[in-house]
C-alpha positions in Angstrom: 45.1 -64.8 -43.9 46.4 -65.0 -40.3 45.0 -67.7 -38.0 43.1 -66.0 -35.3 44.1 -68.4 -32.6 47.8 -69.1 -32.4 47.6 -70.9 -29.0 47.6 -74.7 -29.3 44.8 -76.4 -27.4 45.4 -79.3 -25.0 43.1 -82.0 -23.4 42.6 -79.7 -20.2 40.9 -77.0 -22.6 38.1 -79.4 -23.6 34.9 -81.2 -22.4 32.5 -83.7 -24.0 28.9 -83.7 -23.4 26.1 -86.2 -24.2 22.9 -84.2 -25.1 19.3 -85.5 -25.2 16.1 -83.6 -25.6 15.8 -83.3 -21.8 19.3 -83.3 -20.4 23.0 -82.7 -20.9 25.5 -85.0 -19.3 29.0 -83.8 -19.0 31.6 -86.7 -19.0 34.0 -86.8 -16.1 37.3 -88.6 -15.6 38.2 -88.7 -19.3 41.6 -89.8 -20.4 41.8 -86.9 -23.0 42.0 -89.1 -25.9 38.8 -88.2 -27.7 39.0 -88.7 -31.4 36.4 -87.6 -34.1 36.0 -88.0 -37.8 35.0 -85.8 -40.6 31.6 -86.1 -42.3 32.4 -86.5 -46.0 30.9 -88.8 -48.6 32.7 -92.0 -49.7 34.8 -91.4 -52.7 34.1 -93.3 -56.1 37.2 -93.2 -58.0 36.7 -93.3 -61.9 39.6 -94.7 -63.9 40.4 -95.0 -67.6 42.6 -98.1 -68.0 44.1 -97.6 -64.5 44.5 -93.7 -64.7 42.4 -91.7 -62.3 40.2 -89.4 -64.5 37.6 -88.3 -61.9 36.5 -88.6 -58.3 32.7 -88.7 -57.5 30.7 -88.6 -54.4 29.4 -91.9 -53.1 27.3 -92.8 -50.0 27.3 -90.6 -47.0 29.8 -91.9 -44.5 29.1 -92.5 -40.8 31.6 -90.4 -38.7 32.4 -91.8 -35.4 33.8 -90.4 -32.0 35.9 -92.5 -29.8 37.2 -92.0 -26.2 38.2 -93.6 -22.9 36.8 -92.6 -19.5 37.3 -94.1 -16.1 34.5 -96.4 -15.2 32.7 -95.1 -11.9 29.5 -97.1 -11.8 27.1 -99.0 -14.0 23.9 -97.2 -13.0 22.4 -95.2 -10.2 18.7 -94.5 -9.8 19.0 -91.1 -8.3 22.0 -89.5 -10.0 23.1 -89.0 -13.5 25.6 -91.7 -14.7 27.4 -92.1 -18.1 25.8 -95.4 -19.1 22.4 -94.0 -18.2 22.9 -91.0 -20.3 23.8 -93.3 -23.2 21.1 -95.8 -22.8 18.2 -93.7 -21.2 18.2 -95.9 -18.0 18.3 -95.2 -14.3 17.7 -91.5 -13.4 17.7 -90.6 -17.2 15.0 -93.2 -18.2 12.6 -90.5 -19.3 15.0 -89.0 -21.8 13.9 -89.1 -25.5 15.7 -89.3 -28.8 16.9 -86.3 -30.8 14.8 -86.4 -33.9 16.9 -85.5 -37.1 17.1 -89.2 -38.0 14.5 -91.6 -36.9 15.9 -94.7 -35.2 15.1 -97.9 -33.2 18.1 -97.0 -30.9 18.8 -94.4 -28.2 19.9 -91.3 -30.1 22.1 -88.5 -28.5 24.1 -85.6 -29.7 27.8 -85.2 -28.8 29.0 -81.7 -28.1 32.8 -81.2 -27.9 33.8 -77.9 -26.6 37.4 -76.5 -26.6 37.4 -73.5 -24.2 39.0 -70.4 -25.2 42.3 -69.6 -23.6 43.7 -66.2 -22.4 45.3 -66.0 -25.8 42.0 -66.1 -27.9 39.1 -66.1 -25.4 36.8 -67.9 -27.8 35.1 -71.2 -27.2 35.3 -73.6 -30.1 32.6 -76.4 -30.5 31.7 -79.2 -32.7 28.3 -80.9 -32.4 27.6 -84.3 -33.9 23.9 -85.0 -34.2 22.0 -88.1 -33.9 24.5 -90.5 -32.5 24.3 -94.1 -31.2 26.5 -94.7 -28.3 28.4 -98.0 -27.8 30.5 -98.9 -24.8 32.8 -101.8 -23.5 34.1 -102.1 -20.1 37.6 -103.0 -19.2 39.1 -103.9 -15.8 42.4 -102.3 -15.0 43.9 -99.6 -12.9 41.5 -97.8 -13.2 38.6 -99.7 -14.7 37.6 -97.9 -18.1 34.8 -97.6 -20.6 35.9 -97.4 -24.2 33.1 -95.4 -25.9 32.3 -95.2 -29.6 29.5 -92.9 -31.0 28.3 -93.5 -34.6 26.8 -90.3 -35.8 24.1 -90.3 -38.4 23.0 -86.6 -38.4 24.5 -83.2 -39.3 27.9 -81.9 -37.9 28.0 -78.2 -36.9 31.1 -76.2 -35.8 31.3 -72.9 -34.1 34.3 -70.7 -33.2 35.5 -67.2 -33.8 33.3 -65.2 -36.2 
């Protein structure tokens, strides 16, 4: 079966959004280094005197998404700001959690979109549901946030039918 899209994707084809029940925040000034993992159960390897005889499913894993973005500001009471979108503060203080997995933490979905190119014309998405966002700030040229999202809900992909 032929691959319907034969045109490799590059960072400029994509975008990352933080989605809550009330709002969608598109990340700006990304380094284009977003990395995301697969949702697959841990593996339990069964051995007979050192020889692998079976592999069984174990606990569900917690996929994570990591990326680096330029730090613009810590908060802003009248505009949407990255950290406010992650922590439901500032202008986004009235946002509420996504509800697939109950949590004591602020829960968001992460939507990664790879836009279709002239070659295939189809947008491709992957949505990680019920994620907790963690951030760290680093001074540099420019200052940056290192973001990690731990995702506890389902993962859905879309693309060419």
